[in-house]
C-alpha positions as CSV (number, residue, x, y, z in Angstrom):
1,X,-24.8,-79.9,-69.8
2,X,-25.4,-77.2,-72.2
3,X,-24.0,-73.7,-71.5
4,X,-26.8,-71.1,-70.2
5,X,-26.6,-68.1,-72.5
6,X,-27.5,-64.7,-71.6
7,X,-28.2,-63.3,-75.2
8,X,-29.8,-64.4,-78.4
9,X,-28.9,-63.2,-82.1
10,X,-31.2,-60.8,-83.7
11,X,-34.0,-61.9,-86.0
12,X,-35.1,-65.0,-84.4
13,X,-38.9,-65.4,-84.8
14,X,-40.4,-66.6,-81.5
15,X,-44.0,-66.8,-82.7
16,X,-47.1,-64.6,-83.2
17,X,-48.0,-61.7,-80.8
18,X,-51.1,-63.5,-79.9
19,X,-49.0,-66.3,-78.3
20,X,-48.9,-63.9,-75.2
21,X,-52.1,-62.6,-73.8
22,X,-52.4,-58.9,-73.4
23,X,-51.0,-58.1,-69.9
24,X,-49.6,-61.7,-69.4
25,X,-46.0,-63.1,-69.7
26,X,-44.5,-66.2,-71.4
27,X,-41.4,-68.2,-70.9
28,X,-39.0,-68.9,-74.1
29,X,-36.4,-71.4,-74.1
30,X,-34.0,-71.2,-77.1
31,X,-31.5,-74.1,-78.0
32,X,-28.7,-72.7,-79.8
33,X,-25.1,-74.4,-80.8
34,X,-23.4,-72.5,-78.2
35,X,-26.0,-73.5,-75.6
36,X,-29.5,-72.6,-74.1
37,X,-31.0,-69.2,-73.5
38,X,-33.9,-68.8,-70.9
39,X,-35.9,-65.5,-71.2
40,X,-39.4,-64.3,-70.8
41,X,-41.6,-61.6,-72.5
42,X,-44.2,-59.5,-71.2
43,X,-46.9,-58.2,-73.5
44,X,-48.6,-54.8,-73.3
45,X,-50.9,-54.2,-76.0
46,X,-48.9,-54.3,-79.2
47,X,-45.5,-54.2,-77.5
48,X,-43.4,-56.7,-75.5
49,X,-40.6,-56.4,-72.9
50,X,-38.2,-59.1,-72.8
51,X,-35.9,-60.1,-70.0
52,X,-33.3,-62.8,-69.2
53,X,-34.9,-65.4,-66.8
54,X,-32.6,-64.7,-63.9
55,X,-33.2,-62.7,-60.9
56,X,-30.2,-60.4,-59.9
57,X,-30.5,-61.3,-56.2
58,X,-29.6,-65.1,-56.4
59,X,-29.4,-65.8,-60.0
60,X,-32.3,-68.1,-60.0
61,X,-35.2,-68.1,-62.6
62,X,-37.9,-65.9,-61.6
63,X,-40.9,-68.1,-61.9
64,X,-41.3,-71.3,-59.9
65,X,-44.4,-72.1,-62.1
66,X,-44.5,-71.8,-65.9
67,X,-45.2,-68.3,-67.2
68,X,-45.9,-67.0,-63.5
69,X,-43.9,-64.1,-63.8
70,X,-46.3,-61.3,-62.9
71,X,-47.9,-59.9,-59.7
72,X,-51.6,-60.8,-59.3
73,X,-52.6,-57.5,-60.8
74,X,-50.1,-58.0,-63.8
75,X,-48.8,-54.7,-62.9
76,X,-45.1,-55.8,-62.0
77,X,-42.8,-58.9,-62.6
78,X,-42.3,-60.8,-59.4
79,X,-39.5,-63.2,-58.3
80,X,-41.4,-66.1,-56.8
81,X,-38.4,-67.0,-54.6
82,X,-37.9,-63.9,-52.5
83,X,-40.6,-61.6,-53.6
84,X,-38.4,-59.0,-55.5
85,X,-40.6,-56.7,-57.6
86,X,-39.5,-55.3,-61.0
87,X,-41.1,-52.7,-63.2
88,X,-42.2,-54.1,-66.6
89,X,-41.1,-51.2,-68.8
90,X,-37.4,-51.3,-67.6
91,X,-36.8,-54.2,-65.4
92,X,-35.7,-52.2,-62.3
93,X,-36.2,-53.6,-59.0
94,X,-38.2,-51.5,-56.7
95,X,-38.8,-53.6,-53.9
96,X,-37.4,-56.7,-52.1
97,X,-33.7,-58.1,-51.5
98,X,-32.2,-56.5,-54.8
99,X,-33.7,-53.0,-54.7
100,X,-31.8,-50.8,-57.3
101,X,-30.6,-53.7,-59.5
102,X,-32.3,-54.5,-62.8
103,X,-33.3,-57.5,-64.7
104,X,-31.0,-58.1,-67.7
105,X,-32.7,-57.0,-70.8
106,X,-33.5,-59.4,-73.7
107,X,-34.3,-57.2,-76.8
108,X,-37.6,-58.0,-78.4
109,X,-39.5,-56.4,-81.1
110,X,-42.9,-56.8,-82.8
111,X,-43.1,-56.9,-86.7
112,X,-46.0,-57.9,-88.7
113,X,-48.0,-59.1,-85.8
114,X,-44.9,-61.4,-84.8
115,X,-42.3,-61.4,-81.8
116,X,-38.8,-61.2,-83.0
117,X,-35.3,-61.1,-81.2
118,X,-33.7,-57.7,-81.8
């Protein structure tokens, strides 16, 4: 079994920005020599916010269904296991069992219409 990583090197091209619909989220799994990284990105216009796919409450991945990271109105990130709510902008938990904790950031940037790790 491969080690579960919590960071990625900078400069990895994840794909075109249009890979994620505006106001939606997408899961990414990167296989590297040291192990496997699980993260997700949320798109807001021409920007993306990235987070490690692990809830600070119990360490579980946030989504039980592929790419289902957001609330129904796409306004917040929601853990599908225990309902914790996180702000998209900074990953801070504002409701649920881990209020005051935050998701681990996964630095991403958009360059020339594509998403890259930063």
